[in-house]
Structures are given as structure tokens and as C-alpha cells.
N, C-alpha and C positions, 0 to 999 in steps of 0.2 A: 504494500500500500504506500502511496505517496501523499504527503501533506504539503500544500503550497501556501505561501504567504505572499500576498501582493499588496501594493500600496496605491492610495490616492493621496497625493501630497508627498511629504518626505518622512521616512521612517528609518530607524536604526533597529535591525533585527538581531537578536541574540538568543541562542538556546544553548544547550549543552550536547556533547556528542561522545559516542564510543570511540571516536577518533581523537578525543581530547587528550591533553597531556596526562601523565600518570595520575591515577586516582588520588584525590585529596578530599579531606573532610569525611563525613559520615558515609557508611555503606547505605545505599538506598535500593528499594525494590523496583526500580524502573530504569529504562534505557534513556540516555540523554544524547542530544545532537547539537553540534555547533553550526551556526549559520555559515561561518566562513569556510567550513568543510563540506557544505552542501552545494548542490547545483544552484547557481544564481546568476543574474545578469546585472547585479549591483556592484558596489565598490567596497572592498575590504579596507577597514581602517584599523590602525594599531599595528603592533602592540603599543600600548600607551600606559605609562606609569605616572603620569603627571596630573591626575584628576580630570582628564579630558573624558569625552564620551566613551571611548573604547576602554578606558581604565575601569569603568563600571561593569564591563562584561566579564564573564567567568574566566575566559582565557586571555583577557585584556585585548581582545580583538573582536570586531563586529562587522556587520555588513550594512551599508546604507543603501536604501532603495528609494526611488521616487516614482511618480505616477507611471504605470505601465511596466515597472520592474517587479521581479519576484525572487523569492528564495524557495527552493523545493527540497524537502527532506524525504528521502526514501527510507521507510521504516524497515528494520531488520526482523520484525515479528508483528504479531497482532497487537492492537492497541485498543483500549477502551476510553482513553482520555488524551487530550493534548493541552499542554501548558506553554503558551508562546509569550516570551518577554519582548517587548518593543518599547521604543522611546520616541516621542515626538518633541523635536527641539522647541524651546520656549518661543512664544510669539507666532507659532505656526499651527496650522490645522492639518490633520491627516486622518485617514481611516485605514484600518488593517483588515484585510479579508483573508480568512483561512478557509481552504477547501480541501476536501479529501474525496476519496472515491465514493463516500457515503453521505457526506454532509457539507454544508457551507456555513460559516459564521462571519459576521462583520462586527468589528468593534471600533469605537471612536477613541 
């Protein structure tokens, strides 16, 4: 199954991945994916350790997307939920649309 995130406006998309750096923190019962390791037609920013936007992402890198761009995660197994983290820069408006083979969600 694939999950795609697309934008209207400007977004920064971050999630976590099995391709992420060595495990850190707690053991968790779910698989995570990183936007910068997924298929996308946006721009990778970071790594950043200076309190910039990318420095807030789990691997200190993120993907920026604007209208018409997307990030697509191909899942390695069945899923019953999706948790997508995204950021809209101050003073801007944007919408995030998440689609899968079964559903579609739009968030502001």
C-alpha cells in the first residue's frame, strides 16, 4: 500500500522511517518512515542543527513541498492508522491531503 501527501500552499513534511538512522529512544510497536527517504518531487532541507525548520524533524532533515508536489510512502506491511507530521510556515496558509488506496483525508 502507498500513502501520498500532497500540498496546496507550502508545507514541510516529516515522518519517520525504517531507513532512518540507528534506533534511538523508546522501542515502539509501529513502523516509521522519513519523508526525505520516500519518493517525492519536493526539496530536501537539512540536516540542520541551528533551530531552523529541519532541526525540528526527527533526523534533522525534511522535505518541503508546494502546490502540486507530493511525498509518497510505500508501506512495508498492512496499516490501520497513519500519523503525518507537517508544518506550515508562519504567515502562510496551506492544506495537507493524505490519500491511500482506501481513503483520503484533508487537513488544514
